[in-house]
DRENVO-95737 format. One record per residue (C-alpha): residue number from 1; residue in three letters; x, y, z. Coordinates in Angstrom, 3 decimals. Each point is the difference from the previous one (the first is absolute). Layout:
<nodes>
num; residuo; xx; yy; zz
NUM; ALA; X; Y; Z $
...
</nodes>
This chain:
<nodes>
num; residuo; xx; yy; zz
1; UNK; 24.612; -24.919; 18.508 $
2; UNK; 0.107; -3.221; -2.063 $
3; UNK; -3.793; -0.269; 0.227 $
4; UNK; -0.343; 3.589; -1.295 $
5; UNK; 2.292; -0.781; -2.945 $
6; UNK; -1.991; -3.145; -0.789 $
7; UNK; -3.303; 1.916; 0.082 $
8; UNK; 1.452; 2.692; -2.267 $
9; UNK; 1.209; -2.655; -2.456 $
10; UNK; -3.387; -1.746; -0.021 $
11; UNK; -1.790; 3.317; -0.599 $
12; UNK; 2.241; 0.839; -2.954 $
13; UNK; -0.329; -3.554; -1.349 $
14; UNK; -3.805; 0.221; 0.161 $
15; UNK; 0.082; 3.366; -1.778 $
16; UNK; 2.216; -1.356; -2.789 $
17; UNK; -2.251; -3.058; -0.336 $
18; UNK; -3.012; 2.301; -0.326 $
19; UNK; 1.680; 1.983; -2.794 $
20; UNK; 1.179; -3.135; -1.822 $
21; UNK; -3.595; -1.268; 0.035 $
22; UNK; -1.096; 3.295; -1.536 $
23; UNK; 2.613; -0.319; -2.742 $
24; UNK; -1.148; -3.547; -0.840 $
25; UNK; -3.585; 1.225; -0.183 $
26; UNK; 1.098; 2.770; -2.374 $
27; UNK; 1.626; -2.582; -2.300 $
28; UNK; -3.213; -2.016; -0.019 $
29; UNK; -1.993; 3.134; -0.841 $
30; UNK; 2.436; 0.816; -2.804 $
31; UNK; -0.728; -3.351; -1.600 $
32; UNK; -3.758; 0.304; 0.327 $
33; UNK; -0.782; 3.701; -0.611 $
34; UNK; 0.626; 2.867; -2.372 $
35; UNK; 1.364; 2.237; 2.754 $
36; UNK; 0.596; 3.754; -0.199 $
37; UNK; 3.525; 0.894; -1.187 $
38; UNK; 2.622; 0.876; 2.566 $
39; UNK; 2.782; -1.473; 2.080 $
40; UNK; 0.193; -1.749; 3.346 $
41; UNK; 3.385; 1.493; 0.837 $
42; UNK; 2.392; -1.782; 2.331 $
43; UNK; -0.778; -3.406; 1.527 $
44; UNK; -2.011; 0.223; 3.230 $
45; UNK; 0.139; 3.814; 0.444 $
46; UNK; -1.253; 0.829; -3.518 $
47; UNK; 0.048; 3.740; -0.690 $
48; UNK; -0.654; 0.958; 3.635 $
49; UNK; 3.290; 1.807; 0.516 $
50; UNK; -0.285; 1.923; -3.270 $
51; UNK; -3.490; 1.171; 0.988 $
52; UNK; 1.189; 0.955; 3.490 $
53; UNK; 3.002; 1.837; -1.458 $
54; UNK; -2.248; 2.050; -2.266 $
55; UNK; -2.317; 0.671; 2.952 $
56; UNK; 2.857; 1.264; 2.162 $
57; UNK; 1.011; 2.243; -2.904 $
58; UNK; -3.534; 1.409; 0.124 $
59; UNK; -1.017; -1.388; -3.372 $
60; UNK; -1.844; -3.350; 0.182 $
61; UNK; -1.909; 1.326; -3.027 $
62; UNK; 3.222; -0.388; -2.012 $
63; UNK; 0.043; -3.705; 0.825 $
64; UNK; -3.518; -0.243; -1.413 $
65; UNK; 0.566; 2.255; -3.029 $
66; UNK; 3.187; -1.772; -1.104 $
67; UNK; -1.836; -3.334; -0.086 $
68; UNK; -3.082; 1.441; -1.662 $
69; UNK; 2.250; 1.308; -2.779 $
70; UNK; 1.998; -3.228; -0.256 $
71; UNK; -2.791; -2.579; 0.286 $
72; UNK; -3.603; 1.219; -0.303 $
73; UNK; -1.613; 3.271; 1.103 $
74; UNK; -3.170; -1.863; 1.052 $
75; UNK; 1.379; -2.742; 2.258 $
76; UNK; 3.346; -1.661; 0.689 $
77; UNK; 1.315; -2.670; 2.360 $
78; UNK; 2.702; 0.219; 2.640 $
79; UNK; 0.951; -1.736; 3.247 $
80; UNK; 0.293; 1.735; 3.364 $
81; UNK; -0.081; -1.003; 3.665 $
82; UNK; -0.011; -3.662; -1.024 $
83; UNK; -3.145; 0.356; -2.129 $
84; UNK; -0.758; -0.030; -3.721 $
85; UNK; -1.708; 3.292; -0.772 $
86; UNK; -1.914; 1.379; -2.980 $
87; UNK; 0.141; 3.804; -0.010 $
88; UNK; -3.175; 1.566; -1.439 $
89; UNK; 0.664; 3.401; -1.559 $
90; UNK; -1.897; 3.167; -0.859 $
91; UNK; -3.691; 0.840; 0.386 $
92; UNK; -1.130; -3.248; -1.646 $
93; UNK; 2.082; -2.093; 2.397 $
94; UNK; -1.187; 1.988; 3.006 $
95; UNK; -3.631; -0.302; -1.088 $
96; UNK; 0.288; -3.751; -0.495 $
97; UNK; 1.458; -0.648; 3.453 $
98; UNK; -2.247; 2.466; 1.843 $
99; UNK; -3.199; -1.283; -1.643 $
100; UNK; 0.766; -3.716; 0.320 $
101; UNK; 0.246; -0.183; 3.784 $
102; UNK; -1.340; -3.396; 1.199 $
103; UNK; -0.579; -1.029; -3.639 $
104; UNK; 3.370; -0.620; -1.615 $
105; UNK; 2.165; 1.534; 2.729 $
106; UNK; 0.181; 0.625; 3.733 $
107; UNK; 2.264; 2.050; 2.221 $
108; UNK; 3.470; -1.345; 0.699 $
109; UNK; 2.946; 1.293; 1.990 $
110; UNK; 3.475; -1.400; 0.676 $
111; UNK; 0.243; -2.284; 3.033 $
112; UNK; 1.610; 2.823; 1.994 $
113; UNK; -3.247; 1.993; -0.222 $
114; UNK; -2.119; -3.030; 0.853 $
115; UNK; 2.053; -0.730; 3.115 $
116; UNK; 0.125; 3.603; 1.210 $
117; UNK; -3.614; 1.011; -0.731 $
118; UNK; -1.494; -3.394; 0.862 $
119; UNK; -3.822; 0.147; 0.300 $
120; UNK; -0.450; 3.534; -1.356 $
121; UNK; -1.979; 0.968; -3.092 $
122; UNK; 3.114; -0.039; -2.180 $
123; UNK; 0.085; -3.819; 0.300 $
124; UNK; -3.752; -0.606; -0.305 $
125; UNK; -1.601; -1.209; -3.229 $
126; UNK; -3.514; -0.634; -1.336 $
127; UNK; -3.081; 0.703; 2.111 $
128; UNK; 2.071; 0.315; 3.174 $
129; UNK; 1.961; 2.853; -1.591 $
130; UNK; -3.202; 1.714; -1.162 $
131; UNK; -1.567; -0.093; 3.469 $
132; UNK; 3.145; 1.149; 1.795 $
133; UNK; 0.531; 2.804; -2.489 $
134; UNK; -3.600; 1.153; 0.393 $
135; UNK; 0.401; 0.048; 3.792 $
136; UNK; 3.177; 2.096; -0.175 $
137; UNK; -1.488; 2.343; -2.600 $
138; UNK; -2.964; 0.694; 2.249 $
139; UNK; 2.505; 1.966; 2.088 $
140; UNK; 2.371; 1.208; -2.732 $
141; UNK; -2.662; 1.426; -2.327 $
142; UNK; -0.368; 3.727; -0.644 $
143; UNK; -3.258; 0.277; 1.969 $
144; UNK; 1.643; -1.256; 3.209 $
145; UNK; 3.386; 1.669; -0.452 $
146; UNK; -1.525; 3.438; -0.523 $
147; UNK; -0.924; -0.039; 3.702 $
148; UNK; 3.699; -0.331; 0.880 $
149; UNK; 1.175; 2.832; -2.262 $
150; UNK; 0.171; 2.733; 2.703 $
151; UNK; 2.013; -2.397; 2.172 $
152; UNK; 2.381; -0.672; -2.896 $
153; UNK; 0.454; 3.753; -0.459 $
154; UNK; 0.720; 0.430; 3.703 $
155; UNK; 2.621; -2.774; -0.066 $
156; UNK; 1.683; 1.541; -3.064 $
157; UNK; 0.142; 3.430; 1.635 $
158; UNK; 1.449; -1.380; 3.230 $
159; UNK; 2.528; -2.086; -1.927 $
160; UNK; 1.244; 3.032; -1.952 $
161; UNK; 0.158; 2.123; 3.145 $
162; UNK; 2.050; -2.668; 1.796 $
163; UNK; 2.317; -1.234; -2.755 $
164; UNK; 0.250; 2.791; -2.591 $
165; UNK; -0.474; 3.440; 1.508 $
166; UNK; 3.196; 1.681; 1.157 $
167; UNK; 2.166; -2.312; -2.098 $
168; UNK; 2.405; 1.212; -2.688 $
169; UNK; 0.465; -3.434; -1.550 $
170; UNK; -2.052; -3.194; 0.288 $
171; UNK; 0.366; -3.550; -1.293 $
172; UNK; -3.320; -0.518; -1.748 $
173; UNK; -0.324; -3.784; -0.301 $
174; UNK; 0.330; -0.996; 3.684 $
175; UNK; -1.955; 3.023; 1.226 $
176; UNK; -2.906; -0.647; -2.359 $
177; UNK; 0.029; -3.598; 1.191 $
178; UNK; -0.787; 1.311; 3.486 $
179; UNK; -2.978; 1.969; -1.330 $
180; UNK; -1.376; -2.889; -2.040 $
181; UNK; 0.469; -2.492; 2.814 $
182; UNK; -1.448; 2.317; 2.659 $
183; UNK; -3.060; 0.448; -2.175 $
184; UNK; -0.423; -3.728; -0.672 $
185; UNK; 0.426; -0.881; 3.687 $
186; UNK; -2.551; 2.638; 1.025 $
187; UNK; -2.707; -0.970; -2.513 $
188; UNK; 0.500; -3.743; 0.196 $
189; UNK; 0.887; -0.482; 3.692 $
190; UNK; -0.652; 3.347; 1.768 $
191; UNK; 3.660; -0.102; 1.036 $
192; UNK; 1.541; 3.428; 0.557 $
193; UNK; 2.754; -0.872; 2.506 $
194; UNK; 3.114; 1.348; -1.756 $
195; UNK; 2.386; -2.603; 1.453 $
196; UNK; -2.266; -2.883; -0.988 $
197; UNK; -0.475; 1.419; -3.500 $
198; UNK; 3.761; 0.505; -0.371 $
199; UNK; 0.716; -3.564; 1.128 $
200; UNK; -2.556; -1.470; -2.406 $
201; UNK; 1.336; 2.165; -2.818 $
202; UNK; 3.535; -1.352; 0.527 $
203; UNK; -1.307; -3.563; -0.029 $
204; UNK; -1.849; 0.646; -3.244 $
205; UNK; 3.243; 1.160; -1.611 $
206; UNK; 1.504; -3.440; 0.658 $
207; UNK; -3.246; -1.662; -1.065 $
208; UNK; -0.097; 1.847; -3.335 $
209; UNK; 3.550; -0.856; -1.056 $
210; UNK; -0.686; -3.736; 0.096 $
211; UNK; -3.456; -0.124; -1.506 $
212; UNK; 1.067; -0.642; -3.614 $
213; UNK; 2.828; -2.467; -0.493 $
214; UNK; 1.159; -3.522; 0.725 $
215; UNK; -1.647; -1.254; 3.208 $
216; UNK; 3.187; -1.419; 1.531 $
217; UNK; -0.576; 0.251; 3.745 $
218; UNK; 3.621; -0.091; 1.115 $
219; UNK; 1.674; 2.451; 2.420 $
220; UNK; 1.439; 2.977; -1.842 $
221; UNK; -2.438; -0.088; -2.920 $
222; UNK; -2.538; 2.733; -0.710 $
223; UNK; -2.827; -2.520; 0.201 $
224; UNK; 1.104; -1.197; 3.447 $
225; UNK; 0.037; 3.586; 1.290 $
226; UNK; -3.405; 0.602; -1.585 $
227; UNK; -1.444; -3.094; 1.700 $
228; UNK; 1.320; 1.176; 3.376 $
229; UNK; -1.500; 3.443; -0.591 $
230; UNK; -3.346; -1.528; -1.023 $
231; UNK; -0.009; -2.018; 3.220 $
232; UNK; 0.621; 3.099; 2.118 $
233; UNK; -2.683; 2.001; -1.869 $
234; UNK; -2.481; -2.862; 0.378 $
235; UNK; 0.650; -0.107; 3.745 $
236; UNK; -0.723; 3.748; 0.300 $
237; UNK; -3.205; -0.181; -2.051 $
238; UNK; -1.183; -3.110; 1.858 $
239; UNK; 0.185; 1.876; 3.291 $
240; UNK; -1.956; 2.905; -1.535 $
241; UNK; -2.690; -2.441; -1.207 $
242; UNK; -0.290; -1.535; 3.463 $
243; UNK; -0.354; 3.398; 1.686 $
244; UNK; -2.448; 1.275; -2.592 $
245; UNK; -2.318; -2.998; 0.440 $
246; UNK; -0.272; 0.864; 3.683 $
247; UNK; -0.553; 3.702; -0.698 $
248; UNK; -2.732; -0.787; -2.527 $
249; UNK; -1.758; -2.366; 2.407 $
250; UNK; 0.116; 2.651; 2.713 $
251; UNK; -1.136; 2.655; -2.503 $
252; UNK; 3.078; 2.142; 0.684 $
253; UNK; 0.652; 0.535; -3.718 $
254; UNK; -2.093; 0.481; -3.110 $
255; UNK; -0.414; -2.934; -2.425 $
256; UNK; 0.629; 2.446; -2.852 $
257; UNK; 3.033; 1.806; 1.411 $
258; UNK; 2.583; -1.792; -2.172 $
259; UNK; 0.689; -3.024; -2.190 $
260; UNK; 0.755; -2.292; 2.948 $
261; UNK; -3.388; 0.599; 1.618 $
262; UNK; -1.671; -0.342; -3.392 $
263; UNK; 1.546; -3.442; -0.597 $
264; UNK; -0.887; -1.203; 3.499 $
265; UNK; -3.699; 0.908; -0.221 $
266; UNK; -0.752; -0.532; -3.712 $
267; UNK; -0.519; -3.391; -1.658 $
268; UNK; 0.591; -0.957; -3.602 $
269; UNK; -2.929; -0.516; -2.384 $
270; UNK; -0.181; -3.684; 0.983 $
271; UNK; -0.544; 1.021; 3.624 $
272; UNK; 3.423; -1.222; 1.149 $
273; UNK; 2.320; 2.320; 1.917 $
274; UNK; 3.695; 0.111; -0.753 $
275; UNK; 2.135; -2.100; 2.340 $
276; UNK; 2.463; 1.765; 2.263 $
277; UNK; 2.919; -0.917; -2.289 $
278; UNK; -1.898; 1.213; -3.074 $
279; UNK; -0.607; 3.339; 1.710 $
280; UNK; 3.649; 0.293; 1.022 $
281; UNK; 1.294; -0.949; -3.461 $
282; UNK; -2.351; 2.370; -1.819 $
283; UNK; 0.941; 2.892; 2.279 $
284; UNK; 3.661; -0.853; -0.550 $
285; UNK; -0.652; 0.033; -3.763 $
286; UNK; -1.766; 3.365; 0.109 $
287; UNK; 2.569; 1.613; 2.283 $
288; UNK; 2.661; -1.123; -2.473 $
289; UNK; -1.906; 0.978; -3.156 $
290; UNK; -1.546; 3.098; 1.575 $
291; UNK; 3.280; 1.745; 0.653 $
292; UNK; 2.749; -1.408; -2.228 $
293; UNK; -1.537; 0.792; -3.387 $
294; UNK; -1.146; 3.432; 1.177 $
295; UNK; 3.487; 0.708; 1.366 $
296; UNK; 1.437; -0.815; -3.443 $
297; UNK; -2.547; 2.147; -1.843 $
298; UNK; 0.393; 3.007; 2.309 $
299; UNK; 3.805; -0.179; -0.225 $
300; UNK; -0.271; 0.001; -3.800 $
301; UNK; -2.481; 2.899; 0.150 $
302; UNK; 2.444; 2.021; 2.109 $
303; UNK; 2.745; -0.726; -2.538 $
304; UNK; -2.055; 1.115; -3.000 $
305; UNK; -1.354; 3.119; 1.735 $
306; UNK; 3.572; 0.911; 0.909 $
307; UNK; 1.075; -0.429; -3.628 $
308; UNK; -3.009; 1.716; -1.600 $
309; UNK; -0.710; 3.404; 1.618 $
310; UNK; -2.812; 0.806; -2.455 $
311; UNK; -1.845; -3.187; 1.042 $
312; UNK; 0.592; 0.832; 3.682 $
313; UNK; -1.478; 3.501; -0.518 $
314; UNK; -3.094; -1.414; -1.655 $
315; UNK; -0.505; -2.482; 2.855 $
316; UNK; 0.521; 2.772; 2.564 $
317; UNK; -2.544; 2.230; -1.754 $
318; UNK; -2.638; -2.745; 0.128 $
319; UNK; 0.648; -0.720; 3.684 $
320; UNK; -0.075; 3.693; 0.990 $
321; UNK; -3.364; 0.413; -1.722 $
322; UNK; -1.327; -2.832; 2.168 $
323; UNK; 1.455; 1.517; 3.201 $
324; UNK; -1.336; 3.478; -0.760 $
325; UNK; -3.529; -1.326; 0.110 $
326; UNK; 0.409; -1.355; 3.544 $
327; UNK; -0.048; 1.492; 3.491 $
328; UNK; 3.262; 0.280; 1.973 $
329; UNK; 0.819; -3.420; 1.457 $
330; UNK; -2.803; -1.774; -1.898 $
331; UNK; 1.040; -3.503; -1.075 $
332; UNK; -0.351; -1.474; -3.474 $
333; UNK; -3.375; -1.427; -0.975 $
334; UNK; -1.029; -2.382; -2.762 $
335; UNK; -1.035; 2.752; -2.405 $
336; UNK; 3.453; 1.603; 0.335 $
337; UNK; 1.759; -3.121; -1.222 $
338; UNK; -2.331; -0.243; -2.993 $
339; UNK; 1.308; 3.411; -1.125 $
340; UNK; 3.612; -1.246; -0.177 $
341; UNK; -0.290; -1.061; -3.633 $
342; UNK; 3.266; 1.426; -1.319 $
343; UNK; 1.900; -1.244; 3.063 $
344; UNK; -1.283; -3.540; -0.562 $
345; UNK; 0.902; 0.224; -3.696 $
346; UNK; 3.540; 0.838; 1.121 $
347; UNK; 0.041; -3.041; 2.300 $
348; UNK; -1.338; -2.158; -2.837 $
349; UNK; 2.752; 1.167; -2.330 $
350; UNK; 2.584; -0.710; 2.713 $
351; UNK; -1.359; -3.562; 0.310 $
352; UNK; 0.108; -0.426; -3.776 $
353; UNK; 3.677; 0.954; -0.161 $
354; UNK; 0.991; -1.510; 3.369 $
355; UNK; -2.532; -2.650; 1.085 $
356; UNK; 0.559; -1.059; 3.632 $
357; UNK; -0.374; -3.688; -0.945 $
358; UNK; 1.223; -1.421; -3.300 $
359; UNK; -2.699; -2.675; -0.415 $
360; UNK; -1.609; -3.122; 1.474 $
361; UNK; -0.615; -3.683; -0.663 $
362; UNK; -2.659; -2.523; -0.940 $
363; UNK; -0.070; -3.777; -0.543 $
364; UNK; -1.584; -1.919; -2.902 $
365; UNK; -2.927; -2.080; 1.294 $
366; UNK; -0.132; -2.055; -3.188 $
367; UNK; 1.618; -0.238; -3.417 $
368; UNK; -1.053; 2.910; -2.196 $
369; UNK; 1.087; 1.821; -3.147 $
370; UNK; 1.014; 3.659; -0.132 $
371; UNK; 1.406; 1.893; -3.020 $
372; UNK; 0.312; -3.337; -1.874 $
373; UNK; 2.162; -1.484; 2.761 $
374; UNK; -0.853; -2.806; 2.420 $
375; UNK; 0.182; 0.843; 3.695 $
376; UNK; 0.216; -3.206; 2.085 $
377; UNK; -1.979; -0.547; 3.170 $
378; UNK; 2.071; 0.890; 3.066 $
379; UNK; 2.209; 2.525; -1.760 $
380; UNK; 0.476; 3.284; 1.797 $
381; UNK; -1.060; 3.187; -1.795 $
382; UNK; 1.268; 3.528; 0.477 $
383; UNK; -1.360; 3.401; -0.977 $
384; UNK; 2.240; 3.047; 0.075 $
385; UNK; -0.620; 3.738; 0.022 $
386; UNK; 3.192; 0.260; -2.055 $
387; UNK; -1.633; -1.569; -3.042 $
388; UNK; -2.426; 2.903; -0.489 $
389; UNK; 0.733; 3.083; 2.152 $
390; UNK; 2.743; 1.266; -2.311 $
391; UNK; -1.253; -1.379; -3.286 $
392; UNK; 0.086; 2.900; -2.529 $
393; UNK; -3.000; -1.472; -1.847 $
394; UNK; -2.038; 0.407; 3.203 $
395; UNK; 1.597; 3.134; 1.504 $
396; UNK; 1.466; 2.577; -2.380 $
397; UNK; 3.466; 1.200; 1.076 $
398; UNK; -0.131; -2.552; 2.826 $
399; UNK; 3.044; 1.355; 1.877 $
400; UNK; -1.549; 3.499; 0.237 $
401; UNK; -1.822; 0.908; 3.228 $
402; UNK; -3.505; 0.993; -1.096 $
403; UNK; -2.902; -0.110; 2.514 $
404; UNK; -2.464; 0.964; -2.749 $
405; UNK; 0.108; -3.632; -1.192 $
406; UNK; -2.512; -0.743; 2.750 $
407; UNK; -2.554; 2.647; -0.905 $
408; UNK; -3.291; -1.002; -1.611 $
409; UNK; -0.204; -3.731; -0.711 $
410; UNK; 3.679; -0.480; 0.801 $
411; UNK; 2.277; -2.743; -1.358 $
412; UNK; -1.030; -2.993; -2.095 $
413; UNK; -1.679; -2.672; 2.175 $
414; UNK; 2.495; -2.456; 1.570 $
415; UNK; 3.005; 2.103; -1.044 $
416; UNK; 0.337; 1.699; 3.403 $
417; UNK; -0.001; -2.578; 2.795 $
418; UNK; 1.841; 1.185; 3.151 $
419; UNK; -2.784; -1.535; 2.131 $
420; UNK; -0.481; -3.103; -2.134 $
421; UNK; -3.501; -0.732; -1.260 $
422; UNK; -2.991; -2.326; 0.034 $
423; UNK; -1.125; -1.891; 3.141 $
424; UNK; 3.544; 0.266; 1.394 $
425; UNK; 0.348; 3.776; -0.362 $
426; UNK; 1.734; 1.495; 3.037 $
427; UNK; -2.677; 0.248; 2.698 $
428; UNK; 1.898; 2.827; 1.710 $
429; UNK; -0.206; 2.278; -3.042 $
430; UNK; -2.390; 2.496; 1.589 $
431; UNK; 1.914; 0.012; 3.290 $
432; UNK; 3.240; 0.696; -1.909 $
433; UNK; -1.631; 2.805; -1.989 $
434; UNK; -1.154; 1.797; 3.157 $
435; UNK; 3.275; -0.621; 1.831 $
436; UNK; 2.034; 1.495; -2.868 $
437; UNK; -2.256; 2.991; -0.714 $
438; UNK; -0.283; 0.980; 3.675 $
439; UNK; 3.784; 0.009; 0.345 $
440; UNK; 0.501; 2.000; -3.205 $
441; UNK; -2.592; 2.560; 1.108 $
442; UNK; 1.908; 0.645; 3.203 $
443; UNK; 3.593; -0.203; -1.227 $
444; UNK; -0.212; 2.351; -3.027 $
445; UNK; -1.731; 2.697; 2.066 $
446; UNK; 2.888; 0.019; 2.466 $
447; UNK; 3.103; -0.677; -2.066 $
448; UNK; 1.827; 0.192; -3.275 $
449; UNK; 3.126; -2.142; -0.296 $
450; UNK; 3.151; -0.691; -1.964 $
451; UNK; 1.344; -3.486; -0.648 $
452; UNK; 3.434; -0.576; 1.516 $
453; UNK; 0.711; -2.570; -2.741 $
454; UNK; -2.071; 1.084; -3.052 $
455; UNK; 0.769; -3.232; -1.877 $
456; UNK; -0.346; -2.395; 2.918 $
457; UNK; -0.830; -3.480; -1.241 $
458; UNK; -3.057; -1.923; 1.170 $
459; UNK; 0.118; -3.806; 0.212 $
460; UNK; -2.467; -2.843; 0.619 $
461; UNK; 0.905; -1.964; 3.144 $
462; UNK; -2.756; -1.269; -0.256 $
463; UNK; -1.962; 3.315; 0.138 $
464; UNK; 1.249; 3.101; -1.767 $
465; UNK; 2.342; 1.974; 2.270 $
466; UNK; 2.665; 2.721; -0.359 $
467; UNK; 3.552; -1.297; 0.358 $
468; UNK; 1.062; 2.815; 2.366 $
469; UNK; -3.342; 0.536; 1.742 $
470; UNK; -0.792; 3.147; -2.057 $
471; UNK; 1.526; 2.812; 2.124 $
472; UNK; -1.537; 3.431; -0.704 $
473; UNK; 0.661; 3.554; 1.157 $
474; UNK; -3.153; 1.681; 1.312 $
475; UNK; -1.051; 3.610; -0.368 $
476; UNK; -3.332; 1.546; 1.031 $
477; UNK; -2.705; 0.205; -2.626 $
478; UNK; -0.672; 3.581; -1.100 $
479; UNK; -3.659; -0.001; 0.991 $
</nodes>
């Protein structure tokens, strides 16, 4: 017991020492640079708790907007998670960060992300990141994914039959998680065992809650639970990798059947294959990213369609027109999804008003100047959807739900960034698009619904989620 207390004290002491070093560096920078305006908040913790409070209220964009108004609408400084951060705002800020990858900036994440996602793409930089991304995209591109579309449709239909049909009331958020995770497990690992999928899904819930925050690995903390979950997930995936190697050698499975086979048989552009741990960590990353953001988006879509019956009717009309051109029992094909233009505009407007992720981070590779301010080497940089998605100069009547904003050429470049941009744009964008549209096609044809809590609040923890799970009352669609 005394040893445990000593270790806990040493861990906290090391953390405080780390933060004090950061503060001293900030003072040195203040003497040497014309820094962006802003405040560093409280000693050690900075403005972390204020940002988290706004996130749990569902409005991290307010944190950004208040400081844009108070300091500078182009860029301001703050301190969070023990780091000094320059927040780049609006389309100009987004463009600068997205277009300066590996020049002035590179990807950065808090230490919690680095420790949980280890050797995955999210922690790669430079040429190594480019090659790994290219390898993953060779599976996640539209040309490859179109071959899986009928399977995705079949999974969606079975999911709705099992978890929705015959129900009077459902809790949307956890049920949609099952759909999104079933789909990710099937396409990435060919795993369809319901008990295994359910177990992995529960582990990912623990994993997600600790991914953004202080990386204090002490019993009882979110990060400690996330590390335990990551260990259990890694063990499961490692066994799958071992079995798949044997099956591939014995030609029992196809090398193109899923992402796991693809990563085992395909080398990067330099001819090197991913190591076993790189494969495991990248699959862990994609299982996490491939279902959590989609779960958030689909929950928000269900909320808005429940609130806006005229939008629901328009979506239903488009989906029925697609179904009427198909034979009984015929599954969705690529050309069907390309006809879902209004439905995707609705999803895009949902992501403008309620982006599943509030932003991401970079790190300054060298001293540079932006908007007449000096940004020191080593500073952390943040871009936020909240600095542009509801800007009335970019989106007229920004609080109004209007899918027509995405017709024609759509919004001003770099003003709409739910998937990020540049070389680091979300590589699962096409997978998410298909996953969301396939579900919407099937759900609106079968049901209409009423929200049990019409004004239910959504919060970021760290992904966008409904506070009460979004319960809805189902009724059959009239078609």
